[in-house]
N, C-alpha and C positions, 0 to 999 in steps of 0.2 A: 442629393443636391450637391452641386460642384462647389469647391472652395475658391476663394479669391486670393490673389497675390497682391499685397499692398506694398507700394513703394513710397518710402518717406524721402522727401527732398531736402538735402542739406547742401547749400551752395550749389555746386554743379555735380554733386555725386548722389547716387541713389543707394538706399539701404534696404535690403530684403528683410521684411518683418517675419513672414512665414509663408510656407508653400504647401504643396500637397504631393502625394505619391500616386501615380497612376496605378490602377488595378485592372487586371485581366483575368477574370474567373474562368474563362474558357480553357486555360492551361493549368488551373489549380486542381490538384487531386481532390476527388470527392465533392467538388462543387456541383450543386443541383439547382433545379428550379426552372420556371418558364423563361425568365429573362436570360439565364445562362444558356438554356437550350436554344432560344431564338438567336442569341448572339453567335452561338456556335454554328448554327445552320447558315446564318448570313456569311460567316467566314468561309465555310466549306463551299457554298454556292458560288462564291467569287471565283473559285478555281475552274468552274464550268467542267467538272468531271463528267457530268451528264448535261445534255443541252437543256433539259427541263425535267426536274424530278417530280413535278405535279404534287408538291407538298408532301411527298412520301417520307422524306427524311425527318421532318417535324412530326408527322403522324406516327412514324415508327418509334420515336423517342417516347411518345405518350403511351403507345400500346405496350412497349416493353417495360417501361419503368415509371410512367406518369411523370416524365421529365426528371427522373432520378429520385423522386420522393418515395416510390414504392417499387423497388426492383423485384422482379418476379422470379428470377433464376439465379443459380449459383454455379460457378465454374471452378471451384477449388480455392485453396488458400492463396495462391499467387494472383488470382484474379477473381475476387469474391463475387463480383456482379457483372463484369464486362462493361462497366460504366453505364451512362445514361442510355446507350443504345444496346446494352446487354450483348455485347459482342463475344461470341464463343471463340475458343482457341482455334477451331477449324476455320472460322470466318477470317480471323486475323492472319493465319498462315496462308489462306487462299489469296488475301490481299497483297501478300509479299511474293507470290510465286509468279515471277515474270517468265519462267519457262512455259508454264501452262497457259499464261495469258500475257503475251509479249506487249500488248498495248498498255500494260501497267507501267512499263519503264518510263514512258513520257509523263504519265500522271505522277509518278513518284518524284520525277525531276521537278514538276510544277510545285509539288508540296515542299520540296527542299528550297526552291526559289522563293516561295511565298512565305513559308513559316519557319524556314531553317530547321526542318525536321528531316533527319535521315531515316526514311521509313523502314529500311532494311534492319535498322537497329532497334526498332520499336518492339517491346515485349508486352506480354499480357498485363503485367502490373501497370504499364503506362495507360491502360484503357480507363483507369479511374479519372483521367483528365478528360473533360468533355470533348475537346477538340480531337483528341486521338481516337476516342470512341466513335465519333461521327465520321471521321475520315475513313476508319476501317469499314464502317457500315456502307458508306457510299462507294468506296473502292470495290467492295465485294460485289456490288451490282454490275460492275464492269467485267466480272469473271463469269457471269451467267449468260445463257443463250438468249434469254428473254429480256427486252428492255423494260424499264419501269412503266407500268400501265398508267393510263391517264384518269381512271375512275377509282373511287373508293372500293367498289365491289371487286374489280379486277385486281386492285392492290392487295385486297384481303386474300385472294387465291394465291397471288404471287408470294406473299409473306408466308402462308401456310406451306407452300411448296418448297421455297428456297431458304427462308430465313429461320423458320421454326417448324421443321419437318414433323408432321404428326399433329401440329396444332390445328385449331379450328378457325376457319375463316370468319366465323361469327364473332369470335373474340375480338378480332381486328375491327370489324365493322361496328360492333357495339362500342368499343373504346373510342374509335374515331368519331362516332356520332355524339358521344358524351363530350368529347373535346370541342366539336363544332358548336354544339349547343351552348357550351360555356363561353364561347367566343362571340356569340351573337350580339350581346350587349356591349362588347368592346370594339366591334368593327366600326370603322369610319370610312367615309367616302375617300378614295385616294385623292391626295392633294396634287396629283398630276395636272388636274384641269382647273386650277384656280388662277385668277388673274394676278396673283402675287408672284408667280414664277415666270416661265418663258412664254413669249408670244411670238407668232410667226405670221408673215404674209408672203404671198407669191404673186409676182407679176410676170406674165409671159409676153415677150415682145417680138415683133417682126417689123412690118411697115407701121402697124398700129399696135396697141397693147390690149391685153386682157387681164383683168384683176381676178385671179383664181380664188383667193380669199384674203381677208384683211386682218389686221391685228386684233380688232375688237369684235370679230364675228362670233366669238364665244363658242367655237366648235370644239368638240371632243377630238382626241387624237384619231380615232377611227374615221370620223367625218373628214378630218383634214387629209388623211391618207387616201380616202376615197376621192376627194377633189383632185388630188395630184394624179391619181390613176386615170381620172376622166379627162385629162387635158388632151387637146388635139393640136398637133403642130401646124401653125399657119403656113409655113413654107413660102414666105415672100422675102421682103427686104430686111435690112438690119438697122432699125432705128433705136440704137442704144440709149440715146439721150431721152427719148420718150419713155423708155422703160424705167430709167432712173427717176425721172420727174414723177412718173406714176407712183413709184415707191415713196417718194418724198411727200406726195399728196396724201398717201395713206397715213404716214407719220403725223402730218399736220392735223388730220381729221380724227386721230385716235386719242383716247384718254392718255394724258401725260403722266408718267411715273417718275417722280423726282429721283435723280441719281442712277436710274437703271440704264445700262449701256444700250446704245442704239447702233445698228449696223445694216448697211446694204451690201449684199454680196452679188456681184455681177458675174455670170458665167456665159462666155461667148466663144465663138470659134473664129472670129475674123474682125474686120474693120467696119465701123459704123458707116451709114450712108453719107452723113455730113457732119461728123464730129460729135463730141459729147458735151461740150460746154453749152450753158453754164451749170449743168446739173451737178458736177462734183463740188464746185464752190458753194452752191446752195446747200448741199448736204452738210458740208463742213460748218457753214454758218448755223445750221440747225443742231450741231453737236452730234452728227451721225458719222461714224467711221465707215469708210468705203473700202471694199476689197474687190479686186479684179482678177479673175482666173481666166486665162486664155487657153483654149484647147486646139491643138493642131498647128500646122506650119504656116497658115495664112494669117496669124494673129499680128495686129499692129501693137508692138511692145510699147511704143511711145504713148499710144492711146490708153493702154492699160495703166500706165503710170499716171496719166491724167485722171483717170477714174479714181485711182487710189490717192489723189491729192499729193502726189510726189513721194509717197512712202513705199520704198521698194519691198519692205517686209510684208506689205499687203497685196503684193502682186505675185502670181505664180504662173509659170508656163508649163503646160502639160502636153505631152506628145500626142496623145489620142484619148478618146473617151474611155477606152479600156483602162488606161493609166489613171483615170480620174479616181477610181476606187482606191488607188494607192495613197491618195491624199486624205482619206477619211480621218485617220488618226491625227494628222496635222491640223485639220479643220476643227476637230473636236477639242484638241488642246488649246488652240488659239481662242476659240469661242469661250471656253471655260476659264480662260485666264484673263478675260476682259474685266477691268476694275469698275465697280460701281462708284458713283460720285455723289453721295448724299450731301445736301447743304448743311452748313454748320447749324447745330441745334436740332437736327432731324434724327429721330430714333428709328433704326431699322431693326426689325425682328426677323429671325430666321432659325433654321435648324440644320445640323450637320451630322453625318455619320463620322465615326472615327477615321481620321486620316484625310477626310474631304476638306476642301478649303473654299473660302470666299475671299475676294480681293476688293480693296477699297482704295480710293485715291482722294487725298484731301489737300487743299491749299494751306500753306503755313502762314500764319500771321507773324508779325515782327517778334512777338513774344511766344510763339509756338501755340500748340493746341494740347488739350487734354482728351485722350481717348478713353472712354468708359465702356467696358464690356461686361455685361451682367448675365449671369446664368438664369434662365427662365425655367423653373419647374424641375429640370433634370439635366444631367450631363455636365461636361466640362469642355472648355475651349481654351486654346492657347493662341496668343497673338504674336506676330512678328512684324517688324517694320523696317523700311529702308528708304533712304533719300535718293537712291539711284535705280534700284531694281523694281520694275513694275510688279513682280511676283515674288516677294521675299518668302523664303521657306526656312525650315530648320537648317538646311544646307548652306544658306547664304542670306544674311540679314545684318542690320545695324543694331538690332536689339530685340529682346523677347520679353513678353509680359503676360500676365494673367490678371484680370480685374481692371486696373486702370494704369495709365502711363501719361506723363507729361513730356511732350516731345518738342524740341526746338533745336535748330542748328543755324549758326550764322551763315548767311548767304543762301540757304536752301529756301526754295519757294513752294515746294510740295513734298508730301510724304506718302509712301505706299504702305498699306497695311494689309496683312493677311490674317484671317482667323481660321484656325484649324480645329476640327473636332478631335478631342483627345480622350474620349471615354467610349466604351462600347455602346452601341445603339445611337439613337438620336440625341444630340446635345442642342437644346433650345437656348438661344442667346439673343441679346440685343446689343447694338453698337451705336454710340452717339458721341459726337465731338463737340467741344466748346473751346473757345479761345482761352489762353492761359498765359500767365506771366512767369511761371517757374521753369526751371531748366532740368531736363532729364539727362543724366549721364548714361552713355551707352558704350558697349564694346562691340565693334564690328565682328561678324563671324563669316568665315569662308572655309567651308568643309572641303572644297575642291582641292585644297592644299594640305589637308590633314591625312596622314597615313591611315589606311584601312577604313576611311569613311565610306559609307555605302548607302544604298537606297535610291529610289527613283528621283527624289528631289536633288540628290547629289549628282546623279548621272545627268539630269536635265540641265543643272547649273553648269556642269563641265562642258556639255555639248554647246550651250549658248556661248560660253567663252571661246571655245575652239572655233566655232563657226564665224565668230566675229573677225577672225583673221583672214577669212576667205581663202583658205588653203585650196579648197575646191570651190568652183562656182556654185554648185548645188550638190549636196551629199544625198539628196532624196531620202532623208531620214535614216540613212544607213548607219550612221554612228550611234544613234540612240538604239536602234534595233540591235546592233552588234553588242552593245553593253548588256542588253537583256538576254540575248542568245548565249553569250559567253559566260555570264555569271549571275543572271537574274538581278542585274543592277548591283552586283557585289554581294548579294545575300546568299548565294549558293555557288559552290564550285563542284557540285556533285559528280557531273559527268563530263565536263569539258576541262578547260585549262585550270590548273590549281595555283598558278602564280600569274604575275603580270597585271595585277590590279583589276578594276572593273571590266576592262576590255580584254582581259586574258592574254596580254601581249607576250608572245613567246620570245626566247632569246634570239632566234633567227630574225623575227620581225623587228625586234628592237635594234639589232646590229645593222639591218638594212637601212634604218632611219638615220644612221650616222655615217653611212658610206657615200660620201660626196664624190668619190671617184667613179662609182657606178652610176650615181644619179646627181649630176652637177647642179641641177636646179634646186636641190635641197638647201644650198648655201643661202639663197635669197629668202627661203622660208625661215631659216634660222634667225635671220635679221628681224623678220616680223615677230617671231616668238620673243626674241630678246627685247625688242622695243616695247611690246605690249605687256609681257609678263616678267621681264628682267630675269629670264632663264637662259643660260648658255647651254644650248642643247648638246654640244660636244662634251660638256662636263657631266651630263646626266648619266646615271648608272641604272642598272636593272632594279636595284633596291628602291630607287625613286618611283618606280611604277606603282607602288602601293598608294601613291597620292593620285587621286582620280584625274586631276588635270594632266598630269604627266602621262598616265596611261592612255587617255583620250588623244593627246597630241601624238603619241607614238603610233596609235592605230591609224590616225588620219594621214600622218606623214608617210606611213607605209604605202598607202594607196597611190602616192605620187611616184613610188618606185616601180609600179606595176605597168605592164604594157596596155592594160585596159582601164578606162575610166569607170567610176562607180556606176553601175546600171541604175535605171530609173524605176524598175518594178521589183516587187518582192520576190517573184519567181526567179528573175535574172540575178538578183542579189544573192539568193540562196546558192545558185551555182557558183557565183563569184566567191562567196565565202568558203564553200567546200573546196574550191580550187586553190585559193591563195591564203586564207586565214586558218583553215582547218583541213589541210590535205588529208584525203581519205575519209573525211567526214561525210555524212549524208545531208544533201540539200534539204531533205524532208524535215530534218531536225530544225533547220533554220525557219522554214515556212511554218511549221507547227508552232514553234515558240513565238514567232512574230504575230501570228494569228491570235494566239492566246493573249499577248500583250495588248493588241488593239481591241479585241473583243471585251476585255476586262474593264475598259474605260466607259463610264456612264457619267453624263453631266446633269447636275441638278443645280441650276442657278438662275438668277433673274437676268433677263435680257430681252430685247425686242429686235428681231432679225427679219429682214425682207430679202428674199431671193428674187433676183431679176434674171430670168432665163431667156436666152436667145433661142427663138424658134424659127429662124430664117431658113430659106430654101437651100442654103449651102450645107446644111447639116443633114446627113443621111438619116433615114427614119430609124434605123437601129441605133444610131448614135444618140438621137433625141431620146429614145427609150432608155438608154444607159444614163443619160443626164437626169431623166425623170426618176429613175430608180435610185440614183445617188442622192437626190434631194430627199426622197422618202427616207433613206437611211440616216440622213443628218437630223431630220425632224424626229425620227423615232427614238433617238438616244436621249432626248430631253424630256424633262418633266415640265409641264406648263399648261396654260389655259387652253391653247389650241395646238398643243404638241402631243 
């Protein structure tokens, strides 16, 4: 059970009564048990060392040691058991031999970026830590000629051949059968398909519209994907307004979920037949956020802005349908950052994995509100709030709390709250607000200015700040990708730059950002930086680059000194990076790391989304197929009733 943090209010100050210390048993020597093993497997699988291990890693832990409770082998005093996965010295050494298996190099970098573990320095004694034992076992599979099989029987032969030479396959199958039988009464239907999570609808438009599926159809994810697969392109006119009104009608007819974000996403290649009004205004009146993505050169940008109700952040221009897939990560993050807006007094229950977040937006009364967050059954959560940031994090917030907080600020009309899972496994919680008269004192936090601050939240906060300057019209996600490629968001400098902050800014790059003789337009950008952040860029030194904001500014300023603009696709950005940021580097390193960054993102949140897809005749058949596949990819990342 999680502990609560109680805040006592005295005048305008808060007093911390007691707190808690987070625990991570996956890195504690000799930690054992099913919970520890499952948490470790979850961590390792996040790295995508293998595309799908078919539950082999979890099964292996049970076969080898019954989740550490009954280790069956001994490997000497330095490594008495090889940990939960009974890793032998030979297996460990094979997992570190990049000469024999060059593909390990990239995986070792991923481990460094994710867990801050230098795998080359790992020794047999470290294998008593569950995470280390699991990583060694999984890395070892990449040294073998055979991939992990997909059935228990084949896995048994695989184990007896590679992992425990001379062992009996029957030992494996008997152990796994015992494990499966013990889980039968614990299994529960996946909550992917409950109405408590995400719902989707899809409207296909041309001259007329076709409703492919509705929010309340109650379809499982496979049925939804089959419906999308079965779409036929109408190939006639472009009645965008009809498509949007069709989506709005679906929202009207669907069961209402208080506080759950609603969104219409329009994907089109051109200009509508006779305008889009009044559809955007109707959506806004219904509390629906509208997004407009235009593909190709024939897009009417003014109309896209109309669809988005004047919000430029909800509009995107995409060169072609191939480039559409480059926007997947952006779409994922935007969707998962949408805030729920529960009414005052309404309790919302949910669950979070460690590091995952939910966002909420509340109106502030004259005397503020009280936010109550309670742990339900298990886990721990931490809250952050801000009066200005829609997505507060540990990197940037106006206050942090656990349990409850009284929040008020003179002149503020709303507050944004983030709840983050802070314990291994699922953290079940509930959140509820009430009006309050007390004042909660807070200390704003901005880690983008703190030397050596790191992590995805810090990198994303820095990118948001820098992009607000409009140094470039559109960086096509290059700045965020660059932070991951160069340093794993600051968490690893294993194979690339060792200085220069999160963006690995070299001395040559930094000096170029201050050379106004070579690049006169920098002077105008300095004024923007000074006005926005009160930073005199010509006074900045390399030592300042340990501050994330400074490192990000240097990286983006450098792009303005180059003869080529930032490319719009990952493949072209990889060449751009290898040419200008990491001369002599391999473009493949960039593409592999960015792919890892994008694939590791999965969204589990409440939302109602309706895709409105252009099926007009101006769209080539293969481009329509690409759009269809893109929508499939967006639905497939969510957990929800019909997702």
